[in-house]
C-alpha positions as CSV (number, residue, x, y, z in Angstrom):
1,X,84.5,143.6,114.2
2,X,84.9,139.9,114.7
3,X,87.6,137.8,113.3
4,X,86.2,135.7,110.4
5,X,86.8,132.0,110.8
6,X,86.5,129.1,108.4
7,X,86.2,125.4,109.4
8,X,87.0,122.8,106.8
9,X,85.8,119.2,107.5
10,X,87.0,116.5,105.2
11,X,86.3,112.8,105.9
12,X,88.2,110.1,104.0
13,X,86.5,107.0,102.9
14,X,82.9,107.9,103.7
15,X,80.1,107.8,101.1
16,X,78.2,111.1,101.5
17,X,74.9,109.2,101.6
18,X,75.9,107.6,104.8
19,X,76.2,110.9,106.6
20,X,72.5,111.2,107.7
21,X,71.1,113.2,110.5
22,X,70.5,109.9,112.4
23,X,74.1,108.7,112.0
24,X,75.9,112.0,112.3
25,X,73.5,114.7,113.7
26,X,76.1,117.2,114.7
27,X,78.0,117.0,111.4
28,X,74.8,117.3,109.3
29,X,73.6,120.3,111.4
30,X,77.0,121.9,110.9
31,X,76.8,121.3,107.1
32,X,73.3,122.8,107.0
33,X,74.4,125.9,108.9
34,X,77.2,126.8,106.4
35,X,78.4,125.9,103.0
36,X,78.7,122.2,102.2
37,X,79.3,119.8,99.3
38,X,78.2,116.2,99.4
39,X,78.9,115.5,95.7
40,X,82.6,116.2,95.5
41,X,84.8,113.7,93.7
42,X,88.4,113.0,94.3
43,X,91.3,112.7,91.9
44,X,93.1,109.5,91.0
45,X,95.0,108.1,92.7
46,X,93.1,109.2,95.8
47,X,95.9,109.9,98.2
48,X,94.9,111.8,101.3
49,X,97.6,114.5,101.6
50,X,97.7,115.5,97.9
51,X,93.9,115.5,97.7
52,X,93.5,117.7,100.7
53,X,96.2,120.2,99.5
54,X,94.5,120.3,96.1
55,X,91.2,121.0,97.8
56,X,92.5,123.8,99.9
57,X,94.7,125.4,97.1
58,X,92.3,124.7,94.2
59,X,94.8,123.1,91.9
60,X,95.3,119.6,90.6
61,X,97.9,117.4,92.4
62,X,99.9,117.3,89.1
63,X,100.3,121.0,89.3
64,X,101.1,121.4,93.0
65,X,103.3,118.3,93.2
């Protein structure tokens, strides 16, 4: 039995509509081959570390501190 792996790719400051197959062919191919979300919204204020922790833990920054 193989060891299951998960790859999470989060890119700050990029509008999802700009990630096209022409501009980012490897990234869009990776997104097509697994689960992806190009419609996610951030929390305010949008600070990288708290937002990423919230995304991985599934709780609002006000909860996780």
